[in-house]
C-alpha positions as CSV (number, residue, x, y, z in Angstrom):
1,M,0.0,0.0,0.0
2,E,2.9,2.3,0.8
3,W,4.2,1.7,-2.8
4,L,0.9,2.9,-4.3
5,F,0.9,6.0,-2.1
6,G,4.4,6.7,-3.4
7,L,3.3,6.2,-7.0
8,R,0.4,8.6,-6.5
9,S,2.3,11.3,-4.7
10,S,5.7,11.4,-6.4
11,G,6.6,13.7,-9.3
12,I,9.3,11.3,-10.4
13,F,8.8,7.7,-9.7
14,L,11.5,5.2,-10.8
15,V,11.2,1.4,-10.4
16,E,13.8,-1.3,-11.1
17,K,11.7,-4.4,-11.6
18,S,11.6,-8.0,-12.5
19,R,8.8,-9.7,-14.5
20,Q,7.2,-11.4,-11.5
21,M,6.5,-8.1,-9.7
22,M,3.7,-7.0,-12.1
23,V,4.8,-3.4,-11.8
24,T,3.6,-2.5,-15.3
25,W,0.1,-3.8,-14.5
26,I,-0.1,-1.8,-11.3
27,V,1.0,1.4,-13.1
28,C,-1.5,0.7,-15.9
29,A,-4.3,0.4,-13.2
30,Y,-3.1,3.7,-11.7
31,L,-3.1,5.5,-15.1
32,L,-6.7,4.2,-15.7
33,W,-7.8,5.5,-12.3
34,R,-6.2,8.8,-13.0
35,A,-7.8,9.2,-16.4
36,K,-11.2,8.1,-15.1
37,Y,-11.4,10.3,-12.0
38,N,-9.4,13.4,-12.9
39,K,-10.6,15.7,-15.7
40,H,-8.6,16.6,-18.7
41,Q,-5.5,14.5,-18.1
42,L,-3.1,13.8,-21.0
43,I,-1.4,10.6,-20.0
44,L,1.4,9.4,-22.3
45,V,2.4,5.8,-22.2
46,Q,5.8,5.3,-23.8
47,S,7.7,2.2,-24.9
48,K,10.5,1.6,-27.3
49,R,8.1,1.1,-30.2
50,E,4.6,2.5,-30.7
51,D,3.3,-1.1,-31.1
52,D,4.6,-1.9,-27.6
53,A,3.0,1.2,-26.2
54,A,-0.3,0.4,-28.0
55,N,-0.3,-3.0,-26.3
56,L,-0.5,-1.2,-23.0
57,V,-3.2,1.2,-24.1
58,F,-5.6,0.0,-26.8
59,V,-5.2,-2.1,-30.0
60,K,-8.3,-3.3,-31.9
61,E,-10.3,-4.9,-29.1
62,P,-10.6,-3.8,-25.5
63,H,-9.5,-7.2,-24.2
64,V,-6.0,-7.1,-25.9
65,A,-4.1,-4.1,-24.3
66,R,-3.7,-3.8,-20.6
67,I,-5.4,-0.5,-19.8
68,S,-8.4,-1.2,-22.1
69,F,-8.6,-4.8,-20.6
70,L,-8.8,-3.4,-17.1
71,E,-11.5,-0.9,-18.1
72,S,-13.6,-3.4,-20.0
73,H,-13.4,-5.9,-17.1
74,L,-14.7,-3.5,-14.4
75,P,-18.3,-4.0,-13.2
76,P,-20.6,-2.2,-15.7
77,H,-21.5,0.6,-13.2
78,L,-17.8,1.5,-12.9
79,R,-16.9,1.6,-16.6
80,S,-16.4,5.0,-18.3
81,C,-15.5,3.9,-21.8
82,V,-17.9,2.6,-24.4
83,F,-16.0,0.4,-26.8
84,P,-15.2,0.6,-29.6
85,R,-16.0,4.3,-29.7
86,A,-13.7,5.1,-26.8
87,G,-10.5,3.7,-28.4
88,T,-8.5,4.0,-31.5
89,Y,-5.1,2.4,-32.1
90,S,-2.9,3.5,-29.2
91,H,-5.5,5.9,-27.8
92,L,-8.2,5.8,-25.1
93,Y,-10.6,8.7,-24.6
94,F,-12.6,9.3,-21.5
95,P,-15.9,11.2,-21.1
96,E,-14.4,13.8,-18.7
97,G,-11.8,14.9,-21.3
98,S,-8.9,12.6,-20.3
99,H,-6.8,10.9,-23.0
100,I,-4.3,8.0,-22.7
101,W,-2.0,7.9,-25.7
102,G,0.6,5.2,-26.4
103,I,3.8,6.7,-28.0
104,P,7.2,5.5,-29.2
105,E,10.4,6.4,-27.4
106,G,11.9,9.9,-27.6
107,G,11.1,13.4,-26.5
108,D,9.4,14.9,-29.6
109,I,5.8,14.0,-28.8
110,I,6.3,14.8,-25.1
111,R,7.8,18.2,-26.0
112,S,4.9,19.0,-28.3
113,N,2.3,18.5,-25.6
114,T,1.7,19.2,-21.9
115,P,1.3,15.8,-20.3
116,S,-0.1,15.2,-16.9
117,V,1.7,11.9,-16.7
118,V,4.4,10.2,-18.7
119,F,4.8,6.5,-18.1
120,S,7.9,5.0,-19.6
121,D,7.9,1.2,-19.7
122,E,11.1,-0.8,-20.0
123,S,13.0,2.5,-19.9
124,A,16.5,0.9,-19.8
125,Y,15.9,-0.5,-23.3
126,Q,15.0,2.8,-24.9
127,P,18.0,4.4,-26.4
128,E,16.2,7.8,-26.3
129,F,15.2,7.5,-22.6
130,G,17.2,10.5,-21.6
131,N,15.5,12.7,-24.3
132,S,12.1,11.6,-23.0
133,F,12.9,12.4,-19.4
134,T,14.4,15.8,-20.3
135,A,11.4,16.7,-22.4
136,A,9.0,15.8,-19.6
137,L,10.8,17.9,-16.9
138,P,8.9,21.2,-17.6
139,A,5.6,19.4,-17.0
140,I,6.8,17.7,-13.8
141,K,8.5,20.8,-12.3
142,G,5.7,23.1,-13.3
143,G,3.0,21.5,-11.1
144,S,1.3,18.2,-10.6
145,G,2.9,16.4,-13.6
146,Q,4.4,13.0,-13.1
147,Y,7.1,10.9,-14.8
148,I,6.9,7.2,-14.0
149,A,9.7,4.9,-15.4
150,V,9.9,1.2,-14.8
151,S,12.4,-1.2,-16.2
152,S,14.3,-4.4,-15.7
153,A,17.9,-3.7,-14.8
154,E,20.2,-2.7,-17.6
155,P,23.2,-0.4,-17.6
156,G,22.5,3.0,-19.2
157,E,20.7,6.3,-18.5
158,F,17.8,4.7,-16.6
159,Q,20.2,3.0,-14.2
160,T,22.2,6.3,-13.7
161,L,19.0,8.1,-12.9
162,V,17.8,5.5,-10.5
163,E,21.1,5.5,-8.7
164,S,21.2,9.3,-8.4
165,T,17.8,9.6,-6.7
């Protein structure tokens, strides 16, 4: 429970993980909650390739990607999204104006928007992780923005950032 409180209250949240920890699933559930219950959130879900990010957000059917799977398996009275209208490839749209968008690595899309949350999955395997993190800093430092990065251990910019915090 303490881990979830840390996730919700931290501007920068970094996790070195192993597969069995299910950290990505927990973060996806948090992002779904944030989109459902906070108006006008732009939540960017980033992975090395757009296809990988889409598999976390929405693909063709709600039961395929993690966040749309979670939404579609809630009891009917808790669902916000009406599929297929609520989703397009790599995007989920919520009635209160929130948007979850799966993007490829790099800082360009982040820099061109004002995200509420950037979630970087398997950050250590993204050659452009540093650009992504740097691009997100104005949104994080300017208010209630968040940067969440999780990854299996691998030498590189992610490891350096984890060790420095």
